[in-house]
DSSP file (Angstrom, degrees, kcal/mol; ACC not computed):
  #  RESIDUE AA STRUCTURE BP1 BP2  ACC     N-H-->O    O-->H-N    N-H-->O    O-->H-N    TCO  KAPPA ALPHA  PHI   PSI    X-CA   Y-CA   Z-CA
    1    1 A M              0   0    0      0, 0.0     2,-0.1     0, 0.0     0, 0.0   0.000 360.0 360.0 360.0 135.8   13.0   -5.1  -15.9
    2    2 A S     >  -     0   0    0      1,-0.1     4,-2.1     4,-0.0     5,-0.2  -0.359 360.0-112.6 -79.0 162.7   15.2   -8.2  -15.5
    3    3 A K  H  > S+     0   0    0      1,-0.2     4,-2.5     2,-0.2     5,-0.2   0.886 116.9  51.7 -58.6 -42.6   15.2  -10.4  -12.4
    4    4 A E  H  > S+     0   0    0      2,-0.2     4,-2.4     1,-0.2    -1,-0.2   0.912 110.2  46.1 -66.8 -44.3   18.7   -9.3  -11.5
    5    5 A S  H  > S+     0   0    0      2,-0.2     4,-2.2     1,-0.2    -1,-0.2   0.858 112.2  51.9 -71.0 -31.5   18.0   -5.6  -11.8
    6    6 A L  H  X S+     0   0    0     -4,-2.1     4,-2.5     2,-0.2     5,-0.2   0.952 110.1  48.7 -64.4 -49.3   14.8   -6.0   -9.7
    7    7 A E  H  X S+     0   0    0     -4,-2.5     4,-2.0     1,-0.2    -2,-0.2   0.894 111.9  49.9 -57.2 -42.2   16.8   -7.9   -7.0
    8    8 A M  H  X S+     0   0    0     -4,-2.4     4,-1.3     1,-0.2    -1,-0.2   0.905 111.3  47.5 -63.8 -41.0   19.4   -5.2   -7.0
    9    9 A E  H  <>S+     0   0    0     -4,-2.2     5,-3.0     1,-0.2     4,-0.5   0.868 110.1  53.0 -68.7 -35.2   16.8   -2.4   -6.7
   10   10 A L  H ><5S+     0   0    0     -4,-2.5     3,-1.1     1,-0.2    -1,-0.2   0.908 108.6  49.9 -66.3 -39.0   15.0   -4.3   -3.8
   11   11 A Q  H 3<5S+     0   0    0     -4,-2.0    90,-1.8     1,-0.2    91,-0.5   0.796 107.8  55.2 -69.0 -26.6   18.4   -4.6   -2.0
   12   12 A Q  T 3<5S-     0   0    0     -4,-1.3    -1,-0.2    -5,-0.1    -2,-0.2   0.488 136.2 -81.2 -83.7  -5.6   18.8   -0.8   -2.5
   13   13 A G  T < 5S+     0   0    0     -3,-1.1    -3,-0.2    -4,-0.5    -2,-0.1   0.398  79.9 144.2 123.1  -2.9   15.5    0.0   -0.9
   14   14 A G      < -     0   0    0     -5,-3.0     2,-0.3    -6,-0.1    -1,-0.3  -0.273  27.2-177.6 -61.7 156.9   12.9   -0.6   -3.6
   15   15 A K  E     -A   39   0A   0     24,-2.2    24,-3.6    71,-0.0     2,-0.5  -0.995  30.0-127.8-155.7 157.7    9.6   -2.0   -2.3
   16   16 A F  E     +A   38   0A   0     -2,-0.3    69,-2.6    22,-0.2    70,-0.6  -0.926  36.3 176.7-106.4 133.3    6.2   -3.2   -3.3
   17   17 A V  E     -AB  37  84A   0     20,-2.7    20,-3.2    -2,-0.5     2,-0.3  -0.936  20.7-153.5-135.8 157.1    3.3   -1.7   -1.4
   18   18 A T  E     - B   0  83A   0     65,-1.8    65,-3.2    -2,-0.3     2,-0.3  -0.926  15.2-142.5-122.2 155.0   -0.5   -1.7   -1.4
   19   19 A Y        -     0   0    0     16,-0.4    15,-3.0    -2,-0.3     2,-0.4  -0.841  10.7-131.8-115.7 154.2   -2.9    1.0   -0.2
   20   20 A T  E     -C   33   0B   0     54,-0.3     2,-0.3    -2,-0.3    13,-0.2  -0.830  23.7-180.0-105.9 143.3   -6.1    0.8    1.7
   21   21 A F  E     -C   32   0B   0     11,-2.4    11,-2.5    -2,-0.4     2,-0.4  -0.976  11.2-153.6-140.6 157.8   -9.4    2.6    0.7
   22   22 A C  E     -C   31   0B   0     30,-0.4     2,-0.4    -2,-0.3    37,-0.3  -0.994   8.0-175.7-133.7 133.7  -12.9    2.7    2.2
   23   23 A I  E     -C   30   0B   0      7,-2.5     7,-3.4    -2,-0.4     2,-0.4  -0.999  10.6-163.9-131.3 134.0  -16.2    3.4    0.6
   24   24 A S  E     -C   29   0B   0     35,-3.1     2,-0.3    -2,-0.4     5,-0.2  -0.904  18.2-172.7-121.0 145.8  -19.5    3.6    2.5
   25   25 A I  E >   -C   28   0B   0      3,-3.6     3,-1.5    -2,-0.4     2,-1.2  -0.765  63.0 -81.2-132.1  87.4  -23.1    3.5    1.5
   26   26 A I  T 3  S+     0   0    0      1,-0.3    38,-2.3    -2,-0.3    41,-0.2  -0.368 122.6  10.0  53.4 -85.2  -25.1    4.4    4.6
   27   27 A F  T 3  S+     0   0    0     -2,-1.2     2,-0.4    36,-0.2    -1,-0.3   0.344 121.1  73.1-103.1   8.0  -25.2    1.0    6.4
   28   28 A M  E <   -C   25   0B   0     -3,-1.5    -3,-3.6    37,-0.0     2,-0.4  -0.980  56.7-174.9-124.9 131.1  -22.6   -0.8    4.3
   29   29 A T  E     -C   24   0B   0     -2,-0.4     2,-0.5    -5,-0.2    -5,-0.2  -0.991   7.1-160.4-127.9 131.0  -18.9   -0.1    4.4
   30   30 A F  E     -C   23   0B   0     -7,-3.4    -7,-2.5    -2,-0.4     2,-0.5  -0.947   3.3-169.4-115.9 122.3  -16.4   -1.7    2.0
   31   31 A R  E     +C   22   0B   0     -2,-0.5     2,-0.3    -9,-0.2    -9,-0.2  -0.957  19.7 167.3-111.0 124.0  -12.7   -1.7    2.9
   32   32 A R  E     -C   21   0B   0    -11,-2.5   -11,-2.4    -2,-0.5     2,-0.3  -0.833  30.2-126.5-131.6 165.1  -10.4   -2.8    0.1
   33   33 A S  E     -C   20   0B   0     -2,-0.3   -13,-0.2   -13,-0.2     3,-0.1  -0.862  26.2-123.4-110.5 149.6   -6.8   -2.9   -0.9
   34   34 A S        -     0   0    0    -15,-3.0    -1,-0.1    -2,-0.3     3,-0.1  -0.175  39.0 -82.0 -75.5 177.6   -5.3   -1.5   -4.1
   35   35 A S        -     0   0    0      1,-0.1     2,-0.4   -17,-0.1   -16,-0.4  -0.204  61.6 -83.8 -66.4 171.9   -3.2   -3.3   -6.6
   36   36 A I        -     0   0    0    -18,-0.1     2,-0.4    -3,-0.1   -18,-0.2  -0.711  46.0-161.5 -87.6 131.2    0.4   -3.7   -5.8
   37   37 A Y  E     -A   17   0A   0    -20,-3.2   -20,-2.7    -2,-0.4     2,-0.5  -0.896  13.1-134.7-112.6 141.5    2.7   -0.8   -6.7
   38   38 A Y  E     -A   16   0A   0     -2,-0.4     2,-0.6   -22,-0.2   -22,-0.2  -0.850  16.7-161.3 -94.7 127.3    6.4   -0.9   -7.1
   39   39 A I  E     -A   15   0A   0    -24,-3.6   -24,-2.2    -2,-0.5     3,-0.1  -0.933  16.7-132.5-110.0 117.1    8.2    2.0   -5.5
   40   40 A K    >   -     0   0    0     -2,-0.6     3,-1.7   -26,-0.2   -30,-0.0  -0.178  39.5 -78.5 -64.4 157.7   11.8    2.6   -6.7
   41   41 A P  T 3  S+     0   0    0      0, 0.0    -1,-0.1     0, 0.0   -28,-0.1  -0.224 116.7  14.6 -55.0 142.7   14.7    3.1   -4.2
   42   42 A Y  T 3  S+     0   0    0      1,-0.2     2,-0.3   -30,-0.2    -2,-0.1   0.590 100.3 117.1  68.5  10.6   14.8    6.5   -2.7
   43   43 A M    <   -     0   0    0     -3,-1.7    -1,-0.2    -4,-0.1     2,-0.2  -0.836  67.1-116.0-106.0 148.3   11.3    7.4   -3.9
   44   44 A G        -     0   0    0     -2,-0.3     4,-0.3     1,-0.1    -4,-0.1  -0.534  13.3-156.7 -80.2 147.3    8.5    8.2   -1.4
   45   45 A S  S  > S+     0   0    0     -2,-0.2     4,-0.8     2,-0.1    36,-0.1   0.544  78.4  78.8-101.7  -7.5    5.5    6.0   -1.3
   46   46 A V  T >4 S+     0   0    0      1,-0.2     3,-0.8     2,-0.2     4,-0.3   0.917  87.7  57.9 -62.2 -43.6    3.0    8.4    0.1
   47   47 A G  G >4 S+     0   0    0      1,-0.3     3,-1.2     2,-0.2     4,-0.3   0.832 100.3  54.8 -63.2 -37.4    2.3   10.2   -3.1
   48   48 A K  G 34 S+     0   0    0     -4,-0.3     3,-0.4     1,-0.2    -1,-0.3   0.810 108.7  51.6 -64.5 -29.2    1.2    7.1   -5.0
   49   49 A G  G <X S+     0   0    0     -3,-0.8     4,-1.9    -4,-0.8     3,-0.3   0.389  79.3  96.4 -88.9   1.5   -1.4    6.5   -2.3
   50   50 A L  H <> S+     0   0    0     -3,-1.2     4,-2.9    -4,-0.3     5,-0.2   0.858  79.7  56.1 -62.3 -36.7   -2.9    9.9   -2.4
   51   51 A K  H  > S+     0   0    0     -3,-0.4     4,-2.2    -4,-0.3    -1,-0.2   0.891 110.4  45.5 -63.2 -37.1   -5.8    8.9   -4.8
   52   52 A F  H  > S+     0   0    0     -3,-0.3     4,-2.1    -4,-0.2   -30,-0.4   0.859 111.8  52.2 -74.9 -33.2   -6.8    6.2   -2.3
   53   53 A T  H  X S+     0   0    0     -4,-1.9     4,-2.2     2,-0.2    -2,-0.2   0.939 112.1  45.5 -61.0 -50.6   -6.5    8.6    0.6
   54   54 A L  H  X S+     0   0    0     -4,-2.9     4,-2.6     2,-0.2     5,-0.3   0.894 109.8  55.1 -62.5 -42.6   -8.8   11.1   -1.1
   55   55 A L  H  X S+     0   0    0     -4,-2.2     4,-2.6    -5,-0.2     5,-0.3   0.932 111.5  44.8 -56.1 -46.9  -11.2    8.4   -2.1
   56   56 A S  H  X S+     0   0    0     -4,-2.1     4,-2.2     1,-0.2     5,-0.5   0.883 110.9  53.3 -64.6 -39.6  -11.5    7.4    1.5
   57   57 A L  H  < S+     0   0    0     -4,-2.2     4,-0.3     1,-0.2    -2,-0.2   0.888 117.3  37.6 -64.5 -39.1  -11.8   10.9    2.7
   58   58 A L  H  < S+     0   0    0     -4,-2.6    -2,-0.2    -5,-0.1    -1,-0.2   0.915 134.8  16.3 -79.6 -40.8  -14.7   11.6    0.3
   59   59 A F  H  < S+     0   0    0     -4,-2.6   -35,-3.1   -37,-0.3    -3,-0.2   0.435 109.6  73.0-115.3  -1.4  -16.6    8.3    0.4
   60   60 A G  S >< S+     0   0    0     -4,-2.2     3,-0.8    -5,-0.3    11,-0.2   0.814  84.0  62.0 -88.0 -29.8  -15.5    6.4    3.5
   61   61 A W  T 3  S+     0   0    0     -5,-0.5    -1,-0.2    -4,-0.3     6,-0.1   0.713  83.8  77.2 -71.4 -20.6  -17.0    8.3    6.4
   62   62 A W  T 3   +     0   0    0      5,-0.2     2,-0.3   -38,-0.2    -1,-0.2   0.613  68.5  94.6 -79.8 -12.2  -20.7    7.8    5.7
   63   63 A G  S <> S-     0   0    0     -3,-0.8     4,-1.0    -4,-0.1   -36,-0.2  -0.600  78.4-110.9 -79.0 133.5  -21.2    4.3    6.8
   64   64 A I  T  4 S-     0   0    0    -38,-2.3   -39,-0.1    -2,-0.3    -2,-0.1  -0.927  86.1 -11.6-108.2 130.7  -22.5    3.7   10.3
   65   65 A P  T  > S+     0   0    0      0, 0.0     4,-0.7     0, 0.0    -1,-0.2  -0.984 138.9  39.6 -96.1 -10.3  -20.6    2.4   12.4
   66   66 A W  H  > S+     0   0    0      1,-0.2     4,-3.3     2,-0.2     5,-0.4   0.723  93.6  81.2 -81.6 -19.3  -17.6    1.1   10.4
   67   67 A G  H  X S+     0   0    0     -4,-1.0     4,-2.4     1,-0.2    -5,-0.2   0.933  98.3  39.0 -52.1 -56.4  -17.2    4.0    7.9
   68   68 A P  H  > S+     0   0    0      0, 0.0     4,-2.5     0, 0.0    -1,-0.2   0.907 117.5  50.8 -63.2 -38.7  -15.3    6.4   10.3
   69   69 A I  H  X S+     0   0    0     -4,-0.7     4,-1.9     1,-0.2    -2,-0.2   0.948 114.9  40.7 -66.1 -49.7  -13.3    3.5   11.8
   70   70 A Y  H  X S+     0   0    0     -4,-3.3     4,-2.6     2,-0.2    -1,-0.2   0.872 113.2  55.5 -64.4 -37.1  -12.2    2.1    8.5
   71   71 A T  H  X S+     0   0    0     -4,-2.4     4,-2.8    -5,-0.4     5,-0.2   0.953 107.8  47.8 -62.8 -48.5  -11.5    5.5    7.0
   72   72 A V  H  X S+     0   0    0     -4,-2.5     4,-2.6     1,-0.2     5,-0.2   0.925 112.7  50.1 -59.5 -42.4   -9.2    6.5    9.8
   73   73 A G  H  X S+     0   0    0     -4,-1.9     4,-2.4    -5,-0.2    -1,-0.2   0.909 110.3  49.5 -61.2 -39.8   -7.4    3.1    9.4
   74   74 A A  H  X S+     0   0    0     -4,-2.6     4,-2.9     2,-0.2   -54,-0.3   0.923 110.9  50.4 -65.1 -44.1   -7.0    3.7    5.7
   75   75 A L  H  X S+     0   0    0     -4,-2.8     4,-2.6     1,-0.2     5,-0.2   0.920 111.1  47.9 -61.7 -43.5   -5.7    7.2    6.3
   76   76 A I  H  X S+     0   0    0     -4,-2.6     4,-1.1    -5,-0.2    -1,-0.2   0.936 114.0  46.3 -63.2 -45.5   -3.1    6.0    8.7
   77   77 A T  H  <>S+     0   0    0     -4,-2.4     5,-2.4    -5,-0.2     3,-0.4   0.951 117.0  43.5 -58.7 -50.1   -1.9    3.2    6.5
   78   78 A N  H ><5S+     0   0    0     -4,-2.9     3,-1.4     1,-0.2   -29,-0.2   0.875 111.4  52.1 -69.6 -38.8   -1.7    5.4    3.4
   79   79 A L  H 3<5S+     0   0    0     -4,-2.6    -1,-0.2     1,-0.3    -2,-0.2   0.677 105.7  57.3 -72.6 -18.3   -0.1    8.4    5.1
   80   80 A R  T 3<5S-     0   0    0     -4,-1.1    -1,-0.3    -3,-0.4    -2,-0.2   0.364 133.1 -90.9 -89.0   2.6    2.6    6.0    6.4
   81   81 A G  T < 5 -     0   0    0     -3,-1.4    -3,-0.2   -36,-0.1    -2,-0.2   0.572  67.1 -80.3 101.2  11.6    3.4    4.9    2.9
   82   82 A G      < -     0   0    0     -5,-2.4     2,-0.6    -6,-0.2   -63,-0.2  -0.256  68.1 -49.5  88.7-178.8    1.1    2.0    2.4
   83   83 A R  E     -B   18   0A   0    -65,-3.2   -65,-1.8    -2,-0.1     2,-0.6  -0.844  56.0-130.5 -97.1 119.4    1.4   -1.6    3.5
   84   84 A D  E     +B   17   0A   0     -2,-0.6   -67,-0.3   -67,-0.2     3,-0.2  -0.584  34.2 166.6 -76.8 117.1    4.8   -3.0    2.5
   85   85 A V     >  +     0   0    0    -69,-2.6     4,-2.4    -2,-0.6     5,-0.2   0.032  36.1 120.1-114.4  24.4    4.3   -6.4    0.7
   86   86 A T  H  > S+     0   0    0    -70,-0.6     4,-2.9     1,-0.2     5,-0.3   0.894  72.1  52.1 -58.5 -46.0    7.9   -6.7   -0.6
   87   87 A Q  H  > S+     0   0    0      1,-0.2     4,-2.2     2,-0.2    -1,-0.2   0.935 112.2  45.4 -59.2 -46.7    8.7   -9.9    1.2
   88   88 A E  H  > S+     0   0    0      2,-0.2     4,-2.1     1,-0.2    -1,-0.2   0.929 116.3  45.1 -66.3 -44.8    5.6  -11.7   -0.1
   89   89 A V  H  X S+     0   0    0     -4,-2.4     4,-2.0     1,-0.2    -2,-0.2   0.947 114.5  47.6 -64.3 -48.3    6.0  -10.5   -3.7
   90   90 A S  H  X>S+     0   0    0     -4,-2.9     4,-3.0     1,-0.2     5,-0.7   0.866 110.9  52.2 -64.1 -36.0    9.8  -11.2   -3.8
   91   91 A Y  H  X5S+     0   0    0     -4,-2.2     4,-1.6    -5,-0.3    -1,-0.2   0.916 110.5  47.1 -64.9 -42.2    9.2  -14.6   -2.3
   92   92 A S  H  <5S+     0   0    0     -4,-2.1    -2,-0.2    -5,-0.2    -1,-0.2   0.827 118.4  42.8 -67.9 -30.5    6.6  -15.4   -5.0
   93   93 A L  H  <5S+     0   0    0     -4,-2.0    -2,-0.2    -5,-0.2    -3,-0.2   0.900 134.3  12.2 -77.6 -46.0    8.9  -14.1   -7.8
   94   94 A T  H  <5S-     0   0    0     -4,-3.0    -3,-0.2     2,-0.3    -2,-0.2   0.612  90.3-121.6-112.4 -18.0   12.2  -15.6   -6.7
   95   95 A G  S  <<S+     0   0    0     -4,-1.6     2,-0.3    -5,-0.7    -4,-0.2   0.573  83.6  85.6  82.4   8.2   11.5  -18.1   -4.0
   96   96 A Q  S    S-     0   0    0     -6,-0.7    -2,-0.3    -9,-0.1    -1,-0.3  -0.978  79.8-105.8-142.0 156.5   13.7  -16.3   -1.5
   97   97 A R        -     0   0    0     -2,-0.3     2,-0.4    -3,-0.1   -10,-0.1  -0.473  31.3-126.8 -79.4 150.8   13.4  -13.5    0.9
   98   98 A V        -     0   0    0     -2,-0.2     2,-0.6   -88,-0.0    -7,-0.1  -0.802  14.0-152.3 -98.0 138.0   14.9  -10.1    0.2
   99   99 A V        -     0   0    0     -2,-0.4     2,-0.4   -12,-0.0    -2,-0.0  -0.953  13.4-140.1-109.3 118.5   17.2   -8.4    2.8
  100  100 A H        -     0   0    0     -2,-0.6     3,-0.3     1,-0.1   -89,-0.1  -0.674  11.9-166.0 -80.4 130.6   17.2   -4.6    2.6
  101  101 A T  S    S+     0   0    0    -90,-1.8    -1,-0.1    -2,-0.4   -89,-0.1   0.723  83.1  41.3 -89.4 -24.1   20.8   -3.3    3.1
  102  102 A N              0   0    0    -91,-0.5    -1,-0.2     1,-0.2   -90,-0.1   0.062 360.0 360.0-114.5  26.6   19.9    0.3    3.7
  103  103 A V              0   0    0     -3,-0.3    -1,-0.2     0, 0.0    -2,-0.1   0.432 360.0 360.0 -88.8 360.0   16.9    0.0    6.0
């Protein structure tokens, strides 16, 4: 994808997101972020994060005390469509901030 087409898609509502996941092993809990995913304009971002949501649901709860706390946080973040990192990514790619026109 060219720089110009990426900028145009970002202005139309495309975005970059990360998802959160949590894995627990009894007394140790690990909270991590996924790689950055590009979501095209007019596409939902919840579906891409389902694997991280399921991972947290299956393996996140078991750590005491942070497992349940981090798991709930991961579920909230992912079910809201992930963490939008568009501004940071676009700034590192182009050196300028992106202004969404249809937000």
